[in-house]
C-alpha positions, 0 to 999 in steps of 0.5 A: 111240403109232403114232397119236400125232403127232410134236412134232419138226416143225410144218407149215403148209399150203395147196395152193390147190386152186382155182388150177389152171394149164391149160397152158404153151408148151414149144418152141412148142407147148402142153403141160399145166402140171404145177404143180397141187395134185395134185402135193402132195396125197399129201405133205399127207395124210402130214404131216397124219397125222404132224405137228402143224399150224399154221393160216395167218394173213393178213399185210400185203401190205407184206411182199411189197413189201419184196421185190418192186417195186410195179410188179411187184406191181401187175401181178400184182394187175391182170392177175389181175383183168382176165383171163377165164380164163388169160393166157400172158404175152408174153416179151421184156419185154412182160410182167414174166414171163420165160418162157412157163410161168407163166400168169396166171389170175383166181385167181393173185394170191389163190393167190400171196398165200396161199402167202406167208401160209403161209410167213410163218406157218410162219416166225413160228411157228418163231421164236416157239416155237424149233421146226422148221416145214415150209411146204407150199404152192403156187405155188412161189416161188424163181424170182420176182425183184424185178421178174419172175415165172417158173418157175411162181413169182409171189411169192418165198415164201422170200425174203419170209420171209427178209426178215421174219427179217432185219428182226428182226436175224437172219442167214439162210442159204438152202439151195436143194435144188430141181433148178432154180437159184433165180434169184429168191432169188439176185437178191433177196439178191445185194447183201445181206451178211446173207443167204447163198444156197447152191444145188445144182442142174442145170447151167444150161448145159443146164437151166432157167433157163439164164441164172443159177446159174453158179459165177462168181455170188458176190454183189456189193459187201459181199455178195461171197462170200454166194452159192454155186452148185453146178451138177451134171450130169444123172443126178447120183447120191447120191455126187456129190450128197453131195460138193456138199452137204458144200461147201454145209454148210461154207459155211453153217457158216462164215456162222454164220447165226441161221436156216436156210431150206431151199427143198426141191424134190423134183424131184431124184428120179429119177422126177420128170418135169421134173428130171434127177437120179438120186436115189433115195427113200432118198437123201433120208434120207441128205441129211436126215441129213447136214444135221442131223448137220453143222449146229447149227440154232437156227431151221429153216424148210423151204419146199416148191418144185418136184416134179411126180410125186405119188408120188416127192414123197411118198417124197422128203419122207418120207425127207428128214424121217426123215433130219432128225428120225428115223423 
């Protein structure tokens, strides 16, 4: 029994190991870019031993164009073809990338498109089989806006998958647990009353992305009230985090969605080099238990976002999944 793979969760994975950004600019100097396949390799090894795997299939580019503008999509395609090795975009609206940490390489488009395929494959499988799925892929997506990339994100994987579900007549709740606010996901659904976006993240007064993630941002028009931001201070521990999560869960319960998508960022772990929360490994189990015990979820899709310490990523994922589905 110890070697039997659990059927409680199916996963779809592709780390795009050929896509390795080399550097970014931080405070005026070049530093090593942390968004690399190695950050998720231990997680992949673990879930391959533990759970059933779904093979990714290729989806039409039209799914991307339902979320991102044609102009931005064409920029990613063309720039990927033109660049010799690595291009660091110019900000201040020279390039449609809003920071200096999201370089374009020859492999950028193919890797970003493959990440979309992985998340769509996991989402379709969850709906067709009414079983929870986990999409483990990179580059991440939740910072990518309709017309801009940034934050290591090129295409917004979770938003593209949510739009896929919305077109099937579903109401979708997105719970973003990454340390950084998912400004892109918020931007895409800010006027959409059929998609609820709830984010628990580091206070943007102090942390990236700075311009988005405030409590006053609640949606527009008919979608007013379908956006909930819960910013928290640095060094947030599990007790403070649980109170925020209870607020998030209540909002999701009230929304009465057909599907729940979780943007899972493991950069909330205390040992993550980028995030600034103080969550311990066992706290992720507490988070998983609180979610699964509080919500009746017909369709669940987990999409990995940030997390830059391979060991703490593994520990966080193991505990989170144990909380959701049992040890």
